[in-house]
C-alpha positions as CSV (number, residue, x, y, z in Angstrom):
1,M,97.9,39.8,79.2
2,R,99.6,41.3,82.0
3,K,102.4,38.8,83.4
4,D,103.4,40.0,87.0
5,N,105.4,37.8,88.8
6,A,105.6,40.1,92.3
7,P,104.0,37.7,95.1
8,H,101.4,40.6,95.9
9,A,100.1,40.8,92.4
10,R,96.6,41.1,92.0
11,H,95.6,38.9,88.7
12,H,91.8,39.6,87.7
13,P,91.6,36.8,85.1
14,P,87.6,36.4,83.4
15,R,87.5,33.1,81.4
16,R,86.0,34.3,78.3
17,R,86.5,33.0,74.8
18,H,84.1,36.0,73.3
19,R,85.7,39.0,72.3
20,A,82.8,41.2,72.8
21,R,82.9,39.7,76.7
22,T,86.6,40.0,77.0
23,D,86.6,43.6,76.1
24,I,84.2,44.5,78.4
25,A,86.0,42.6,81.1
26,R,89.2,44.6,80.2
27,T,87.2,48.0,80.4
28,F,86.3,46.9,84.5
29,G,89.8,46.2,85.3
30,A,90.6,42.5,83.9
31,T,94.0,41.7,83.6
32,D,94.6,38.4,82.0
33,V,91.9,36.4,80.0
34,V,92.1,32.5,80.8
35,A,90.4,30.5,77.9
36,E,90.8,27.4,79.1
37,R,87.5,25.3,81.2
38,G,87.0,22.7,83.7
39,E,90.0,21.5,85.0
40,A,92.5,23.3,82.9
41,A,90.9,26.8,84.0
42,V,91.2,25.9,87.3
43,A,95.0,24.6,87.1
44,A,95.2,28.2,84.5
45,V,94.3,30.3,87.4
46,R,96.1,28.5,90.2
47,E,99.0,28.9,88.1
48,L,98.4,32.7,87.6
49,T,98.1,33.2,91.3
50,R,101.0,31.2,92.2
51,A,98.8,28.2,93.6
52,Q,96.8,30.5,95.8
53,G,93.4,31.0,94.2
54,A,91.0,33.9,93.5
55,H,90.3,35.9,96.4
56,A,86.6,36.7,94.9
57,V,84.9,34.8,92.4
58,I,81.6,36.0,90.4
59,E,80.0,33.1,88.3
60,A,77.8,34.1,85.6
61,V,75.9,30.9,84.9
62,G,75.7,29.2,87.9
63,T,74.7,25.7,86.4
64,E,77.1,22.5,87.8
65,Q,80.2,22.4,85.6
66,P,81.1,26.3,85.8
67,M,80.1,26.1,89.8
68,R,82.5,23.3,90.3
69,T,85.3,25.6,88.4
70,A,84.4,28.5,90.2
71,V,84.8,26.8,93.6
72,G,88.1,25.3,92.2
73,V,89.6,28.3,91.6
74,T,88.6,30.2,95.0
75,R,91.5,30.1,97.4
76,P,90.3,29.0,101.0
77,G,88.1,31.3,102.7
78,G,87.4,33.0,99.6
79,A,83.9,34.4,98.5
80,I,81.8,33.1,95.5
81,G,79.0,35.7,94.1
82,W,76.9,34.2,91.2
83,V,74.3,35.7,88.7
84,G,72.1,34.2,86.2
85,G,71.0,30.3,86.6
86,P,67.4,29.3,86.4
87,R,64.8,31.9,88.1
88,G,64.2,31.0,91.9
89,R,67.0,28.4,92.7
90,G,69.8,28.7,93.6
91,P,73.5,27.8,92.7
92,V,73.1,24.2,91.1
93,R,74.2,20.9,93.0
94,P,75.3,18.1,91.7
95,D,73.9,14.9,92.9
96,G,76.3,13.6,95.2
97,P,78.9,15.7,98.1
98,P,78.3,19.5,98.3
99,L,80.6,21.8,96.5
100,E,83.9,22.0,98.6
101,S,86.9,24.3,97.5
102,P,89.9,21.5,96.8
103,S,91.9,23.0,99.5
104,V,91.6,23.7,103.3
105,G,88.4,25.7,104.5
106,D,85.1,26.5,102.3
107,P,84.7,29.4,100.0
108,T,81.3,31.1,101.2
109,V,79.0,31.9,98.1
110,D,77.5,35.1,99.0
111,G,76.8,38.8,97.3
112,M,74.3,37.8,94.6
113,N,70.7,37.6,95.5
114,E,70.5,33.7,95.3
115,D,66.7,34.3,93.2
116,G,68.5,34.6,89.9
117,T,67.2,38.5,89.2
118,G,71.0,39.7,89.1
119,L,70.5,42.4,92.2
120,L,73.1,43.2,94.5
121,T,73.8,43.2,98.3
122,I,74.7,46.3,99.9
123,G,78.3,44.0,100.6
124,A,78.7,42.9,97.2
125,L,78.1,46.5,95.6
126,A,80.3,47.7,98.3
127,R,83.3,45.5,97.3
128,L,82.3,46.1,93.5
129,T,82.6,50.1,94.1
130,G,85.4,50.2,96.4
131,I,82.8,52.6,98.6
132,P,82.4,51.6,102.1
133,V,79.3,49.8,103.6
134,K,78.4,52.2,105.6
135,T,78.8,55.3,103.4
136,I,76.5,53.6,100.6
137,R,73.7,52.7,103.5
138,H,73.6,56.5,104.7
139,W,73.4,57.9,100.7
140,S,70.7,55.3,100.6
141,D,69.2,56.3,104.0
142,Q,69.4,60.1,102.1
143,D,67.3,58.7,98.8
144,L,70.4,59.1,96.7
145,L,70.4,55.4,96.2
146,P,67.1,53.8,96.7
147,P,67.0,49.6,97.1
148,A,65.8,47.8,94.2
149,A,64.1,45.9,96.9
150,R,64.8,43.6,99.9
151,T,64.9,40.3,101.0
152,P,62.6,38.5,103.3
153,A,65.0,39.2,106.5
154,G,64.6,43.0,105.1
155,Y,68.3,43.5,104.1
156,R,68.5,46.2,101.0
157,L,69.1,44.4,97.2
158,Y,70.1,47.1,94.6
159,G,69.5,46.9,91.1
160,P,71.9,46.5,87.6
161,D,72.3,50.8,87.6
162,A,73.4,50.9,91.4
163,P,77.4,50.8,90.7
164,A,76.7,53.4,88.2
165,R,74.7,55.6,90.3
166,L,77.1,55.3,93.2
167,E,79.9,56.8,90.8
168,I,77.9,59.6,89.9
169,V,76.9,60.3,93.7
170,R,80.9,59.9,94.5
171,S,81.6,62.2,91.7
172,L,79.5,65.1,92.9
173,R,80.6,64.6,96.2
174,D,84.2,64.4,95.7
175,L,83.5,67.7,94.0
176,G,82.4,69.1,97.3
177,I,78.6,69.3,96.3
178,G,76.2,68.9,98.8
179,L,73.5,65.5,99.2
180,A,70.3,67.9,99.2
181,A,71.5,68.9,95.7
182,I,73.1,65.3,94.2
183,R,69.4,64.3,95.5
184,S,68.0,67.2,93.3
185,V,70.2,65.8,89.8
186,L,69.4,62.5,90.5
187,H,65.4,63.2,91.0
188,R,65.7,65.5,87.8
189,E,64.5,68.6,89.6
190,R,68.0,70.1,88.7
191,T,70.4,69.5,86.0
192,V,74.1,69.0,86.6
193,A,75.0,72.2,84.7
194,E,72.8,74.3,87.0
195,T,74.2,72.3,90.3
196,A,77.5,72.8,89.1
197,A,77.3,76.7,88.7
198,Q,75.6,77.1,91.7
199,W,78.3,75.0,94.0
200,A,81.0,77.0,92.1
201,D,79.4,80.0,93.0
202,A,79.6,78.6,96.7
203,L,83.3,77.8,95.8
204,D,84.0,81.3,95.1
205,A,82.7,82.7,98.6
206,Q,84.7,80.0,100.5
207,I,88.1,81.0,98.2
208,R,87.8,84.3,99.5
209,T,86.8,83.4,102.9
210,L,90.0,81.1,103.3
211,R,92.0,84.1,101.3
212,L,91.0,86.3,103.7
213,Q,91.9,84.3,106.4
214,R,95.4,83.9,105.3
215,A,95.8,87.5,104.6
216,V,94.7,88.2,108.7
217,L,97.0,85.6,109.9
218,R,100.0,87.4,107.7
219,A,98.9,90.4,108.7
220,V,99.0,89.1,112.5
221,A,102.5,87.8,111.9
222,A,103.8,90.8,110.4
223,R,102.4,93.6,112.8
224,G,103.0,91.4,116.2
225,T,99.3,91.8,116.9
226,A,98.7,91.0,120.9
227,A,96.1,88.7,121.3
228,E,93.8,91.0,123.0
229,E,93.9,92.4,119.6
230,L,93.1,89.9,117.3
231,P,89.1,89.2,117.9
232,N,88.5,92.6,116.7
233,M,90.7,92.9,113.9
234,T,89.5,89.2,112.7
235,E,85.6,90.8,113.6
236,L,87.1,94.0,111.2
237,A,88.4,91.6,108.3
238,R,85.4,89.7,108.0
239,L,83.0,92.8,107.5
240,S,81.1,93.0,104.3
241,A,81.6,95.3,101.9
242,R,78.4,97.4,102.9
243,E,79.5,97.1,106.3
244,R,82.6,98.8,105.8
245,R,81.1,101.5,103.6
246,R,78.6,102.1,106.6
247,I,81.7,102.9,109.3
248,I,83.0,105.3,106.7
249,T,79.8,106.8,105.7
250,D,78.6,106.9,109.9
251,F,82.1,108.5,110.7
252,V,82.1,111.0,107.9
253,E,78.5,112.4,108.8
254,D,79.2,112.6,112.5
255,A,82.2,114.6,111.6
256,L,80.6,117.2,109.3
257,D,77.3,117.2,110.8
258,G,75.9,120.7,110.3
259,V,78.6,121.9,108.4
260,H,77.5,122.8,104.6
261,A,80.6,121.6,102.8
262,P,78.7,119.2,99.5
263,A,81.2,119.0,97.5
264,Y,83.8,117.7,100.1
265,R,81.6,115.7,101.6
266,S,80.6,114.2,98.3
267,G,84.7,113.7,98.2
268,L,84.9,111.8,101.6
269,L,81.9,109.3,100.7
270,A,83.0,108.2,97.5
271,A,86.2,107.0,99.2
272,V,85.1,103.8,100.4
273,P,87.3,101.1,101.9
274,D,86.7,98.3,99.2
275,L,89.1,95.0,99.9
276,P,90.1,93.5,97.2
277,D,89.0,89.3,97.1
278,D,92.6,88.4,97.8
279,P,93.6,91.0,100.0
280,T,97.1,91.1,101.2
281,P,98.5,91.5,104.9
282,E,99.1,95.1,104.2
283,Q,95.9,95.7,103.3
284,I,94.2,94.2,106.0
285,G,96.7,95.8,108.1
286,A,95.6,99.1,106.8
287,W,91.8,98.7,107.2
288,T,92.4,97.9,111.0
289,E,94.7,100.7,111.6
290,L,91.8,102.7,109.5
291,A,88.9,101.2,111.4
292,A,90.7,102.3,114.5
293,L,91.6,105.8,113.3
294,V,88.0,106.7,112.5
295,R,87.0,106.7,116.1
296,E,89.7,109.4,117.2
297,P,88.1,112.5,118.0
298,E,91.5,114.1,116.1
299,L,90.8,113.0,113.2
300,R,87.1,114.0,113.3
301,A,88.0,117.4,114.8
302,A,90.4,118.0,111.6
303,L,87.9,116.6,109.0
304,R,85.6,119.4,110.6
305,R,88.0,122.2,109.9
306,L,88.7,121.3,106.5
307,A,84.9,121.1,105.9
308,E,84.3,124.5,107.7
309,Y,87.2,126.0,105.4
310,S,85.7,124.4,102.0
311,A,82.1,125.6,103.2
312,R,83.7,129.4,103.6
313,T,85.9,129.6,100.5
314,G,83.7,128.0,98.3
315,P,81.4,129.3,95.7
316,A,77.8,130.5,97.3
317,A,75.1,128.4,97.0
318,G,73.4,129.2,94.0
319,E,76.1,131.4,92.7
320,A,77.3,130.5,88.7
321,H,80.9,130.3,87.9
322,T,81.6,133.1,85.7
323,T,84.7,131.7,84.5
324,G,82.7,129.4,82.3
325,E,84.5,126.1,83.9
326,T,82.2,123.5,84.1
327,D,84.3,120.1,84.4
328,P,84.7,119.8,88.0
329,A,87.1,116.2,87.0
330,G,89.2,118.7,85.4
331,R,89.4,121.1,88.5
332,E,90.2,118.2,90.3
333,Q,93.2,117.3,87.8
334,D,94.5,120.6,88.0
335,A,94.5,120.8,91.6
336,V,96.3,117.4,91.8
337,R,98.8,118.6,89.5
338,V,99.4,121.9,91.3
339,A,99.9,119.9,94.7
340,E,102.1,117.9,92.8
341,L,104.2,120.9,91.9
342,M,104.4,122.6,95.1
343,R,105.8,118.7,96.7
344,L,108.5,118.7,93.8
345,R,109.5,122.3,94.4
346,G,109.5,122.1,97.9
347,E,111.3,118.6,98.1
348,E,114.2,120.1,95.6
349,A,114.4,123.1,97.6
350,V,114.9,121.2,100.9
351,E,117.4,118.8,99.4
352,A,119.3,121.9,97.8
353,G,119.8,123.8,100.9
354,L,117.6,126.5,99.8
355,A,116.7,128.5,103.1
356,P,113.0,129.4,102.6
357,D,113.4,133.2,103.5
358,S,116.2,133.1,100.9
359,P,116.0,135.6,98.0
360,A,116.2,132.9,95.9
361,A,113.4,131.3,97.4
362,E,111.5,134.0,95.6
363,P,111.2,132.7,92.0
364,V,109.9,129.3,93.4
365,V,107.1,131.1,95.2
366,A,106.4,133.2,92.1
367,E,106.3,129.9,90.2
368,L,103.8,127.8,92.8
369,V,101.5,131.2,92.8
370,A,101.3,131.2,89.4
371,A,100.7,128.0,88.8
372,W,97.6,128.0,91.8
373,L,96.2,130.8,90.6
374,P,93.7,129.0,88.0
375,T,92.6,126.6,90.0
376,Q,91.1,129.3,92.7
377,A,88.5,130.4,89.7
378,G,85.8,128.7,91.7
379,T,85.8,129.8,95.0
380,A,84.4,132.8,96.8
381,D,86.4,135.9,96.0
382,P,89.5,134.5,93.9
383,P,92.7,136.4,93.8
384,A,92.7,137.8,90.1
385,E,96.6,138.3,90.4
386,D,100.0,137.3,92.5
387,G,100.0,139.8,95.4
388,P,99.7,139.7,99.2
389,Q,96.0,138.1,99.0
390,A,97.0,135.3,96.9
391,R,99.9,134.5,98.8
392,G,98.3,134.8,101.9
393,R,95.3,132.6,100.7
394,L,97.7,130.1,99.5
395,L,99.6,130.0,102.6
396,E,96.2,130.2,104.4
397,Q,95.2,126.7,102.6
398,L,98.6,124.7,103.2
399,E,98.4,125.6,107.2
400,T,94.5,124.4,106.8
401,A,95.6,121.4,104.7
402,A,98.8,120.3,107.3
403,E,96.7,117.9,109.1
404,P,98.7,114.8,109.7
405,A,95.7,112.7,111.0
406,V,94.0,113.5,107.5
407,E,97.1,112.7,105.5
408,R,97.1,109.3,107.6
409,Y,93.9,108.5,106.8
410,W,94.1,109.1,102.7
411,Q,96.9,107.0,102.9
412,L,95.5,104.1,104.6
413,L,92.1,104.3,102.5
414,C,94.9,104.1,99.3
415,T,96.4,101.1,100.4
416,V,93.3,99.1,101.4
417,T,92.2,99.7,97.9
418,G,95.3,99.2,95.9
419,R,95.5,102.7,94.7
420,P,98.8,104.2,94.9
421,V,99.5,105.9,98.3
422,P,100.3,109.7,97.9
423,P,103.9,111.1,98.6
424,R,104.0,112.6,102.2
425,W,103.7,116.4,101.9
426,D,104.7,117.4,105.2
427,T,108.8,118.2,104.2
428,A,107.8,120.3,101.1
429,G,104.6,121.8,102.8
430,T,106.6,122.8,105.5
431,W,109.4,124.6,103.0
432,T,106.1,126.3,100.9
433,A,104.5,127.8,104.0
434,A,107.6,129.3,105.7
435,A,108.6,130.4,102.0
436,L,105.5,132.1,101.2
437,R,105.9,133.8,105.0
438,A,109.0,135.1,104.4
439,H,107.8,136.4,101.1
440,P,104.3,137.5,101.6
441,R,104.5,140.0,98.2
442,P,106.3,139.6,94.9
443,Y,109.8,140.7,95.8
444,E,111.2,143.8,94.2
445,L,115.0,143.4,94.1
446,D,116.9,146.2,95.7
447,R,120.3,145.9,93.9
448,S,121.5,148.3,96.1
449,A,122.3,145.6,98.1
450,F,125.0,144.6,95.3
451,D,126.8,147.6,95.7
452,G,130.1,148.1,97.6
453,T,131.3,144.6,97.1
454,D,135.3,145.0,96.6
455,P,136.3,141.6,95.1
456,D,139.6,141.2,96.5
457,R,138.4,142.8,100.0
458,V,136.0,139.5,99.9
459,M,138.5,136.9,99.1
460,H,140.8,138.4,102.0
461,A,138.0,138.5,104.3
462,Y,137.3,134.8,103.5
463,V,141.0,133.6,103.9
464,Q,141.0,135.5,107.3
465,V,137.4,134.5,108.3
466,T,138.3,130.7,107.8
467,R,141.8,130.6,109.3
468,D,140.4,131.8,112.8
469,V,137.3,129.7,112.6
470,G,139.3,126.7,111.3
471,A,141.4,127.0,114.7
472,L,138.1,126.8,116.6
473,V,137.1,123.3,114.3
474,A,140.6,121.9,115.0
475,A,140.0,122.4,118.9
476,V,137.2,120.3,118.6
477,R,137.3,117.3,120.8
478,P,135.5,114.0,119.4
479,E,133.2,114.2,123.0
480,D,132.5,118.0,122.0
481,L,130.4,116.8,119.0
482,E,127.1,116.3,120.5
483,L,127.0,119.5,122.7
484,P,124.1,121.9,121.7
485,T,125.0,125.0,120.2
486,P,122.8,128.3,119.6
487,C,121.9,127.3,116.6
488,A,118.4,125.4,117.8
489,G,118.1,122.0,117.2
490,W,122.2,121.7,115.8
491,S,124.7,119.8,117.7
492,V,128.3,120.3,117.5
493,R,128.7,117.8,114.9
494,Q,125.4,119.0,112.9
495,L,126.7,122.8,113.1
496,L,130.6,121.6,111.3
497,D,128.6,119.6,109.2
498,H,126.8,123.0,107.8
499,M,130.0,125.2,107.7
500,V,132.0,122.6,105.5
501,W,128.7,122.0,103.2
502,E,128.3,126.2,103.1
503,N,132.2,126.0,101.1
504,L,131.4,123.1,99.1
505,M,128.2,124.4,98.0
506,A,130.2,127.8,97.1
507,A,132.9,126.3,95.1
508,S,129.8,124.2,93.3
509,I,128.2,127.2,91.9
510,A,131.7,128.9,91.1
511,E,132.0,125.7,88.8
512,D,128.3,125.9,87.4
513,A,127.2,122.7,89.0
514,P,125.2,123.6,92.2
515,R,125.2,120.7,94.7
516,G,121.9,118.8,95.6
517,D,123.4,116.7,98.3
518,H,122.3,119.2,101.6
519,A,121.6,115.8,103.9
520,A,124.5,113.8,103.1
521,D,127.1,113.8,105.9
522,H,129.9,116.1,104.8
523,L,131.9,115.7,107.9
524,G,133.0,112.0,108.1
525,D,135.2,110.7,111.0
526,D,137.7,113.4,110.7
527,P,135.9,117.3,111.0
528,R,139.0,119.0,110.9
529,A,140.4,117.4,107.5
530,A,136.8,117.9,106.4
531,F,136.6,121.7,107.0
532,E,140.3,122.2,105.6
533,D,139.3,120.2,102.6
534,S,136.4,122.4,102.0
535,V,137.8,125.8,102.6
536,R,140.7,124.3,99.8
537,A,138.2,123.4,97.2
538,A,136.6,126.9,97.9
539,L,139.5,128.8,96.9
540,A,140.6,127.2,94.2
541,A,137.3,127.2,92.5
542,F,136.9,131.0,93.6
543,S,140.2,131.6,92.0
544,G,139.7,129.5,89.1
545,S,136.5,130.2,87.7
546,G,136.6,134.0,88.0
547,M,133.6,133.7,90.4
548,L,134.4,136.9,92.0
549,H,134.0,139.1,88.7
550,R,130.9,136.9,87.5
551,T,127.4,137.3,88.4
552,Y,124.4,134.4,88.8
553,G,121.3,133.8,88.8
554,P,117.6,135.3,87.8
555,Y,118.9,138.3,89.6
556,E,122.5,138.3,88.1
557,A,123.9,138.4,91.6
558,P,127.5,139.3,91.8
559,G,129.7,136.3,92.6
560,A,131.3,138.4,95.2
561,M,128.8,139.3,97.0
562,I,127.7,135.3,96.9
563,V,131.6,134.3,98.6
564,Q,130.8,137.4,101.0
565,Q,127.3,135.6,102.3
566,V,129.5,132.7,103.0
567,V,131.8,134.8,105.0
568,V,129.0,135.8,107.0
569,E,127.8,132.3,107.7
570,L,131.0,131.2,108.7
571,L,132.0,133.7,111.3
572,A,128.7,133.7,113.0
573,H,128.9,129.9,113.0
574,G,132.2,130.3,114.8
575,W,130.7,132.3,117.3
576,D,128.1,129.4,117.6
577,L,131.0,127.0,117.8
578,A,132.6,128.7,120.4
579,R,129.8,129.5,122.6
580,A,128.9,125.6,122.3
581,T,132.4,124.5,123.3
582,G,133.5,127.3,125.9
583,A,136.3,128.6,123.4
584,P,137.1,132.5,122.6
585,T,135.2,134.3,120.7
586,P,136.8,134.6,117.1
587,S,137.8,138.2,116.4
588,A,139.0,138.3,112.9
589,P,140.1,141.6,113.6
590,E,140.9,143.0,110.2
591,V,137.6,142.0,108.7
592,A,134.6,141.7,111.3
593,E,133.4,144.9,111.1
594,E,133.1,144.9,107.0
595,T,131.8,141.6,107.5
596,L,129.4,143.0,110.0
597,A,128.5,145.7,107.4
598,A,128.3,143.3,104.6
599,A,125.1,141.8,107.1
600,H,123.6,144.5,107.1
601,R,123.7,145.2,103.2
602,I,123.1,141.6,102.6
603,Y,120.0,140.6,104.8
604,G,118.5,144.3,106.1
605,A,115.5,143.5,103.9
606,A,115.2,139.9,104.8
607,P,111.9,139.0,106.5
608,R,112.6,137.6,110.3
609,T,109.4,135.3,110.5
610,E,108.6,131.8,111.7
611,G,110.7,129.6,109.3
612,S,113.4,132.4,108.5
613,S,117.2,131.8,108.5
614,F,117.2,134.3,111.1
615,A,115.5,135.2,114.1
616,P,115.0,138.8,115.0
617,E,117.8,140.7,115.9
618,R,118.8,140.6,119.5
619,P,120.3,143.9,121.6
620,A,124.3,144.1,121.9
621,P,125.2,145.4,124.9
622,P,127.6,148.3,125.1
623,G,131.2,148.1,124.0
624,A,130.3,144.2,122.4
625,G,132.8,143.5,119.4
626,A,132.1,143.6,115.8
627,V,131.4,139.8,115.8
628,D,129.6,139.8,119.4
629,R,126.9,142.7,117.4
630,L,127.1,140.2,114.3
631,A,125.9,137.6,116.4
632,A,123.2,139.4,118.1
633,Y,122.4,141.2,114.6
634,L,121.3,137.6,113.1
635,G,119.0,136.4,116.1
636,R,121.6,135.5,118.8
637,D,121.1,136.0,122.5
638,L,124.5,137.4,124.0
639,V,123.5,136.9,127.3
């Protein structure tokens, strides 16, 4: 028995002495059991309710004494419902005064039909189940809860199974199942399991829709989408997988119309933009951008150029592969592996500051060509070995594939589908293409360039040039740092940073630990101190390591010649610095002529092509000094 002394406590006291009946009563929410009868029962209930009486009472016998007890325990204005009693009669009233509440106001006998059948009115059913009358009436109109009978006045009466039936309807509605489906279950047209499976599938669709809406909202917030762009973005996000495929298919077919490149075409069509069920804002944004990109004429023209190249260089129709290679997936993997090797080697070369026209770039080019040759076995007229044909073909492929719009297309497709986005190729591709132009055929080392290098004279030249160029560096003012220089694209600050790096790089080679930080800032806030520190570090490394008397690299280049290259670079860049700042040209009178001769010896066979370190030689006026002639030889315009 629950004892709750709170003024608002709700008590549900059945007046039962039979164990089975009291157990049922507790199952339906009874909190207290009153075993007394008559006046004793009235007193017990009023004590439980702190003399207020019960709000509603159901009497299950309907004879005189139980009815008097029911009236006694009901508060003023309360309600009494009843079931049972002789059929066809209402609650038994004793001879004498009518049943009255012992307090002010009469309780109303309501809720149960008075014919003794136990049928429930709609109001009683609402109070019993906690479901509003309006809702019960609507469900009844929908044939979910047909009335068992009606009163002579036309009011609905419901049978004893109505509460359980209502609980079934309420449970299914709480799960989101529609009224028509519930009616099918109640009429045994479908099982609960079948209906649950159908509505679970419907919920899955709703969840996908909600996730998509969330992703669109996140994408709008992240991208700062303008109001006028929102309808198009939302429409694109709602497209089905078939509709998205249709957009890409129509685009590819239109771009490649009339070009016979089946392998290239099938590769494009196989890559479809399938959004996952729970797309991220990034995927929604990528799909929106992709849908706009495929409408751009630039992308269509670029894909067509690639398809035409594929048709021109691929195997002729019906031509059998003579290599025995029949695995397209294997060939594709080989191509991906070679492309990744090219990207890595190109980025490493750029990071190390390796000029594409440098003799040191030749081994890199040879490695890449050797890795690429086997992938050409199935193409028309494949090159058999490294040479001008092979290098020309590889350069043509790189130039053809250098399509920024196509690269962006694949990046967006990968983002939409959740696949890893391929690394950018532009930096490595530019370097590799420049290296192929600079080295159109395998390099045959002319070792005569190594002759005539006197270590002592080289060290003397380095000291003299760094002294004269150092004076120019010391005179640079802060406001000069952003001035342009004869080195295209370089400011004075960038030029000085490169000169410092030249010294540091030579020193690291001397110490057998070549630097890889070409793109870092080597200048700091004090250009003069940075240059002087780098010169001291280089002199110490040259002397301490024996560099001037050693050889380096796969071609066994003399260390003295490497230092001589630094001398040429510093003197030429000193000329650039003087021109940029309006200072006098460095003269280095004791070593200028021999430095010019060294430049001819070292760079005489070097290509002067696009991407090379030096532009084509420029004319020098009669009577020009050695430093001016050096600048002209290395591509500077003296006018």
